[in-house]
N, C-alpha and C positions, 0 to 999 in steps of 0.2 A: 413400789415396784419399779425396778430399773430395767427398761427395755434395752435389748441389744442395739436397737436402732439409734439410741442416743449416741453411740460411738461414732455415728456419722458426723457428729459435731467436731470430733477430734482426728478423724481418720485422714484428713487432709495433711496432717503433719508429716507423714512419711513420704508424701509426694512432693515435698519441697527440697530443692537443692540449693544450698548456700543462702546467702542473705539477699534480700530484695532491697535496693535503695529507694529513697523517697521518689525518685524519677523512674525507677525501674518497675517491673511487673511481678507481682506475687504469682499470678497465673503462669507467666512465662517460665518461672523457675519450676513450677510444677510439671509443665509440659516437657521440660528438659529431662525429667526422670520417668516419663510416662511408661517406658518399657519395663521399668522395675515397680510399677504401681501395683499395689495389692488389690484383691477384690473389694476389701473394705474401702479403699480410697476411691475406686471406681463408683461404689455405691454413694459415697459422700458427694462425688461430683455430679452423679445423676440425680440424687435427691436435692442438691442445691439448696440445702437448708438455710444458708445465709443470704441467698441472692436477694436483691432488692428490686422493686419495680422501677420502671422508667416513670419518673415523676410527672412527665408531661402527658402520659397516657394512662395513668392509674385510674381505675373505674370509681365512680361515686359510691358512697356508702349504701348498702342495700336498704330498702324500706322495711321496717319491722325490726325484730330482734337481730342483733349481730350474731348471737349464739342462741341456738334452740335445740334442746334435746327432748325427744319424746319417747318414753318407754325404753330407754337405752339399757342394754345388758352387755356385760363383757365377761366371757368365760375363757379360762385357760386350762390346758391339761398338765397336771403335775404328776410326779412320780406316784402319788397316792390316788390319782384319779382326777376327774374334772373339778375345777374350782370356780365357783360363781363369784366374781369380784364385785360387779356392779349388777344390781338387781331392779331394773325398771326405773331408771332416773328420769325425772321431768325437770328441766331447768331452762329458764329463758333469761338472757342478759341483754339489756339495751346497749346500743352503741354509746360509748363514752362513759359507761358505768364501771365502778370498781367493786369487785366482788371478792371477798375473803372466804376460802374454802377451809374449814377446820374439821378436826375429828381425830380420833386415835389412830396410831400407826396401824397399817394394814386395813384401814377402813375403805380404800379405793380412791383416795384423793389424787394420788399421782397417776393412777390409771386413768381417771377422767381427764387429767391434763394430757396425757399421751393420746387419748381419743381425740380431744379438740385440736391437738396439733397434727392430726393425721398420721402419726407414727405408729399407731395401733388402729385396728378396725373394730367397730362395735359388732358384737354377736348378733344383736337384733335390735330393732327400734330405728328411729330416725334421728340423725344429728346433722344440723346445718350450721355452718360457719360462714359469715359474710355472704349469705345468699346461696351458698353452694351445699348441695346434699353430699356429705362426705362418702356415704355408702355408694353413691353412683360414680365417683371419680376413680380413674385408674392411678397408678403410682405416679406417672408423670404430671398428671393434673393435680394430684395432692402436693407434689413438690412445687408446682407453680403457685398454688394457693399459699403455701408456706413462705415462698419467695416474695409474694406480692402483699400479703396481708398480715402475717404473723411474726412476732419477735418472741424469742424464748430466752429465759434466764434461768440457770439451774444452780443448785447449791454448790456443785463442784466446779464452777467457772467454765470448764471446757474450753480453755484457750489453747492455741496451738503453741507448744513450748519453744519451737524453733523460729518463731515470728516475733517481731517486736510488737508493742502495744499498737502502734499505728498501723502495722501490717495486719494484726488480727482484726482490727475494726474495718480496714479496707477490704478484707476478703469478700464480704457480700457485694460490695460495690463493684469489685473486679469481676465477680461472677456475672453481674448484670452489664458488663461492658462500660461502666462509667469512667470517662476520662478523668473526672476530677475525684477519683477514689481517695487518693492520699489527702487532698485538701479537705474533703468532707470528713474523713476519718480524724484528721487533726482537729477540726472544729468540734467534733463530737468529744473528743478526749479533753479539750479545753473546757467544754461544757460541764464535764464531771470532775473538773479540777486536776487533770493530769496533763496539763500542757508541758510540764517539766519532765515528763516520763515517756515522751513519744517514742524513744528509740531504746527503751528498756525492754528486756524479755520478761515473760512471766515469772521465771525463777528469781529476778531481781526485784519483784514487786512483793509487797505485803498481801495478805489475803484480801483486805479491804480494797486495796488498789486493783487487784486482779478482778474483783467482783465489779469494780467501776469500770474497768475495760469491757467487761461482759455487758454491763448496762449500755455503754456507748455503742457497742456492736448491735445490740438489740434495737436501740432507738434510731440508729443512724438512718435506717430505711423508713422511719416514721410509719410503723405498722398500724393497722386498724385495731389489732388485738395483741396484747402483751400477755404471755403465760409465764408466770414465775413460781418456781417450785422451791420452797424453803431457801430463798435467796440469801438469808442471813444465817443459815444453819452452821456454816463453818467460821463465823465471825464472832468476836467477843461483842458484848452488848453495845459499847460506845461506838464501835466501828459498824456494827450493824444498824445502829441508829442513823449514822451518816449516809450510809447506802440507801436505806429506806427513805430518807428525806430527799435524796436525789431522785429515786424511783417515783415517788408520789409527786414531786415537783415537776419532773419531766412529763409524766403522764397527764397531769392537770393541764399544763401549758400546751401540750400537743393534742389533747382530747383523746388520748388512747384508752380503749376498753382495756381493763386490767382484771385478769383472774389470778389471785394470789393464794397459793397453798402455804399454810403456815400452822405450826403448833403454838404460835404466840398469840394469844387472845388480844393483846394490845395492838399488834399489827393488823389483825383482821378487823379490829374495831375502827382503824383508820379508813377502811373501805365503806362504801355506802350501804352494803348488804354483807350479812354473814350467813353463810351456808354451811350447816353441819352435816357431815356424812358419817353414818355409823353402819358397819356391817353391809356396805354396798348400797345403802338406801340414804335419801335425804330425810333427816328427822326434824330439821328446823330451817327456816329461811326468814330471817328477820332484818329489818332496816336498822342501821346504826347512825351515829352522829358524824361519821366519817364523810369526807367529801365536802364539808363546809369550808369557806375560805379560811376559818381560823385554824383548821386542822391540817392544811396542806402547807407545804414547804417549797420555797423557791430554790432551784439548783444552786444559785449564787450563794445563798445563805449556808447551804450545806457544805460548800467548798471554800467559803471565805473569799470569793472573788466574784467578778462580773461574769454573769452567764452569757455565753456566746450563742449565736444563731446556728442551729443544726441545718438550716436551709429549708425552712417550712415554706409552703406556697405563699407567694406574695412578698417574701423577703428578697434582699438583693442577691443572696447566694442561692436562691432556689433554681 
């Protein structure tokens, strides 16, 4: 399922006027065209999907599961009548755990991701993420939760085509008012092996490079939860392997909780658990051998260079 709300990830593109230099402000360029901003752009700014927490004031991880779903249902109205997509899901994910979600197309995998991101609302049941009951939050509170705790990577990259790689990664930091937005964006891009592509636009990058930019954008805020929906779906196998080595290496080093939706059993097996959804229900939830030191990858190995620091707590750049 592709929710219209996903367009909030790209709606900012039409609000940008001209290029922003390394010392300039991406947001300042957007304000220059505020009078011509579309309702979609306004929604993107309001939802603040990319924004990042203040690293000095971010809250501690909640006690108990980071993700907890209890009897969650999700229904939509189609032309032929109501459709029950999720049918009483129960799921618990610990902080720092990696969970692969598998199942046939149309089984409800992406719908679950949309609910976890707060981009759709459950029809019934209880869904808690990072200690917050999503059903009790208004839209502004959901936007803050995404800003502070959640990173999202999609199959289609969702980069702003009129921004350079560095500007795309800097957007969430600019939303959060970070003065070091460009410096941190540059460090994140070097982390994924794109230090030589800082000023290239998405159209000048290969599919694998675009997805690495999307990874840098997702990880630059050090989210508690990373949601990845078929992140290698548009890539060839070799490129996809490089991207996944980066994703798993970064998530292991930063301690990020991962929910990975994939049709590839080999990718799901790299997670610590594999949850299978069929017809809107969880039919199996099994431990795998993923998550062991031998199965994880270092970001430097994936890119053939030394991994740089994203600015984690306790590091000189934090």
